[in-house]
N, C-alpha and C positions, 0 to 999 in steps of 0.2 A: 467498531473494531476495538477489541480489548487490548490495552497496552500492558506489556509485561515489564514490571520494574526490576532492573537488575539487582540481584542480591550479592553480598560479598562472596557467597559460594559460587554463583554463576561467573562472576568476574575472575575468580581464581581459576576456574575450569578453562575459561577462554585464554587466560595468560598461559596456562599449562599447555593447552593445545597449540598455541602459537609458537611456543618455545620448542615443541617437538618437530616443527617444520624445518627441514634442512635447507630449503630455498624459498625465499619470499618473492612472490610475483606481484609486480605493480603494473597497473594499466594506465596508459596515457593516449592522447590523440597523436602526439608527435614525440618521437625520441630522437634527439640530436646527439650524434656520437662525435666527440672532438671539441674541446673548449678553445679552439682557435678564435681569431677575431671573427671569422665567418661563422663559426659555431655559436658564438655569443649573440651575434646580430640575428642569426636565423632563429635561435630560441626566443630572443626578445620579440622579434616581429610576429612570430606565431602566437606567443602568449598575449600580445597586445591585440591580436585579432580574435581573442576569445577561446583559443585552444588550450587544452591541458598539455603541458610540455615538461620534459625532463632533459637535462643536459648531462652528458657523461664525459668526464675528462680523465684520461689515464694518468696524467701527472697531477701536480698539486697547485698549479697556477692557471689562470685564464688569460687568454689574449694571444697565445702562440708567439710568433716572431715579433709582433708589435709590442708585446710586453716582455720580450726576452732579449732586447738589445738593439733591434732594428728601429731606431728612433728617427732616422733621417729618411723621410718619405721621398720616394721618386715621384716628382710631380711635374707635369707640363702645364696645361691650361687648367687652373684651379676651378674654373667655372664648369668644367665637366664633372666635377665631384659633387654629387647631390645626395639627397636622402639621408639615411642614418650615417653614412660615411662623413658627410659634411657636418652632421651633428657631433660626431666624435671629435673632429678637428676643431670645432668651435668650443667644445668642452675642454679640449687641451688648451686652447687660447684663454678661456676664462680662468683656468688654473694659474696661468702665468700673467693674468691681468691684461690679456690681449683679446681682440675680437675673435681671431682664429689663429692657429699656429700649426706648422707642418713638421716641426722637430720637437722631440720630447724625451724625457727620461723614462726608462722602463716602468718604474713604479707608478708614474702618473698614468700611463696607459692602462696598467692593471687595475688601478683604482677606478678609472672610468668604466672599464668593462664590468667590474664588480658592481658599480652603481647601476648599470643597465639591468643586471641580474636581480639586484635588490628591488629596483623600481617595479619590475614585473613579477616579483616574488616567484622566481623559478627555482625549483630544487636542483641542486648540482651534486652529482656523485663524483668525488675526487678519488684518485688512485684506484680506479677500476678500469679494467680492460676487457675486451671481447674474449669470451671463451668458446661459446658455441652459438650457432644460429639454427632456429627452427623455422621451416618454411612450409607453406601449403601451396603447391603449384609453384608459381614464380614469385609469390609474395612472402616477405618476411613477416612472421607472426610473433616471434619472440626471440630475444637474445639472452644468453646467460653471461654473467660477468664474474670475473675473478679479481682478486687483488693484483695490482700491477707488479708487486714484489712477491714472488712465490714463497711459500713456507710460513706465511703469517698465521695460518691456522683458522682464519675467518671463513665462515660459510659463504657459498656462492649465492648469488641472487639473480633473478630474472626480470626482464622488462618486456611487457607486451604493449604494442602500440599499433595504431592504424597506419602510421607512416613512419619510416625510419630514414633519417638523413645523415649521410656520412660527410662530416665537415673536418675530418682529421687530415693531417698531412700524409699519413701512410696509406690511407684508403683500405684499412683492414676489413671494415664492414662491407664495403663494396666487393672486395676480392673474395671474401668468404661466402658471400651470397651467390657466387657463381657468375657474376657479370664478367664478360670477356674484356680483357684489357691488355695493353702492351707495356713493357718496361724497356726503356732505352730510347734511342733516336732512330727514326726511320731514314732510309737512304733517299737521296735526291730523286731516284728513279721511281720510287713507290707512288708518289703523288705529283711528280713533275715540279718539285720545289727546288730551291737553291740554298735556303738558309737552315737546312737541317743536316743531319748526318755529321760525319767527322769533319772538323774544321781545324786547320793549322794556321794560326794567325800570328802576327808579330807580338801582340800584347800577351803578357804572361808566359812567354817562352824563355827558356834559358839561352843566353848567348853562347856563342862558340868559346871554347877554352875553359869550361868548367870541368875540372877533373872529377870523374864519378867513382873512383876506386878508393877503397879503404886506405890503402897505401898509395900515395900519389904515383901515377904513371905505371902502376903494377896491376894488370888485369887479374893475375892469379890471386890477389888478396881479396877479391870479391867486390861487390858493389856496395856503395853507401846505402844506408837505410833510406827508403823512399825512391830509389832508382830501380826501374824495371828493364829487363832485357827485351820486353815485348816491343816489336816494331809498330809504328803507327799504321793503321789501316788506310786505304786510299781515301783521298779527299772526297767527301760527299757520300761515303758508304755508311751503312747502318750497323749498329751493334747494340748490345744489351747494357752499355754503360750509361750512367745518369750523371747529371751535373754534380760536381763535388759539393758536399755540405760544408758550411762555413761557420766559423765562430764570429759572432758579432759582439765586440767587447765594449762594455760601458766602463770606462776608466775616468780618472780625474787627476788634475794637477793641483788640486786643493789639499794641502796637508791636513786641514781641519776636517775634511769630509771624505776620507779614504780608508779602505781596509788594506792592510799590507798583503802583498802577494807572496805567499809562502812557497817554498820548494816542495813540489809533490813528492810523496814517498816513493813512487815508481818512476821518478824523473830519470831519463837516460839522455845525457848530453850528446851521445853519439848520433842521435836522431837529428841533430841540428848542425852536424858537420857540413852538410850540403849548403847550408846558408853561409857558413864561413867561406867555403870555396867560391860561392857566388860573389861575395863581397870582395874576395881577393881577385877574382877575374875581372870585375867591373871597376874596382876602386871606388865604388859609390858607397859612402857612409851616410847618405841622407835617408832619414827614417821614412820619408814619403815615397822612396823607391820601393819599399817593402810593405807599407801599410797605407791605407787611405783613411785619413783622420777626419771624421765628420764632427764638427763642434755642436754639442747639445747645450741646452740651458744648464745653469748652475755649474759651469766649468767642467762639464762632463763630455764624454765622447761617444760616438758610434763608430767603431773602427771596423773597416771592411778590408777585404783582401786587395792586394795590389802587387803585381809583379809575379815572377816565377816561383818564389818561395814566400808564402804569406800565411794567412789564416785559413786557407782552404785545406781540407783533408782529402787530397786527390786520391781516388781509387779505394779509399777505405769504406765507401758506402755502396759500392756496386752490388753487393749481395743483400743490402738492407731492404729494398722494396719488397722482395719476395721472401724475406726472412720469416721464421716461425716464432714460437713463443719463447725461444731462448733469447731473443732480442728484447731487452727490457726497455720500457719507456723511461 
């Protein structure tokens, strides 16, 4: 066979032709959509098994919740945690000079997830989200990606793969592929269960005596921000509502290692009047009544919700699961 040696002219022509393409198509064995902890470990496992893999993350960080503030792991019997999950927690331990550890700072988790990616030499596309899906029959053959922030002017790109795996929290790849799914909570009657559907319990409920009106005792003044006129559905019934999304806050009491919390430009103090009313009604000024303070290494916290008014954004996410491209990552 005669080999053709590339000349400068041929190379320039190839570069010119590649620049004319509006969309670059890359081929892989496996495409993992979503750089959550599941996405990272899935991509790592597949690559270590000899597959060609690409990982797509609509945001700019890997690790999902584990690298985003949820450092207080819910754990029962630690011996039930095996495989790469156990390796992750042992890597956390080694970082803190321990054999294994179940609590950690967000940046430590992100570093470990990035180390998995570097070890397996997996290409990662950051700030790219799903735009279109091309199918043949019931199989996904190709997906097109766009920048997560519209208006950047960058060209779209496409990924072709033998297998596509949706490891995102939103499930956009799954939903857009035509897979049937449900949003919300099923009723008790649907499958003969008792722990699904609407539940009204003592925890996280407002006590009696919290005034809900903008002007106290005056219904004509309107309701405070966050209060709905909607009546609760019957216990055990189904609806389209999903569990509230929650802010997990990594803060510190170390003055040497903290960033000041500035007042946001769009801050509206009236949105927190309901909290003042709650404190007035209960007389409880204990911070633990409103926040669950989990202690992390290096004098940091993993703050979770606790009580009726806390870090949950109740109701603000009900339309999110079926939201379109207007919802940015």
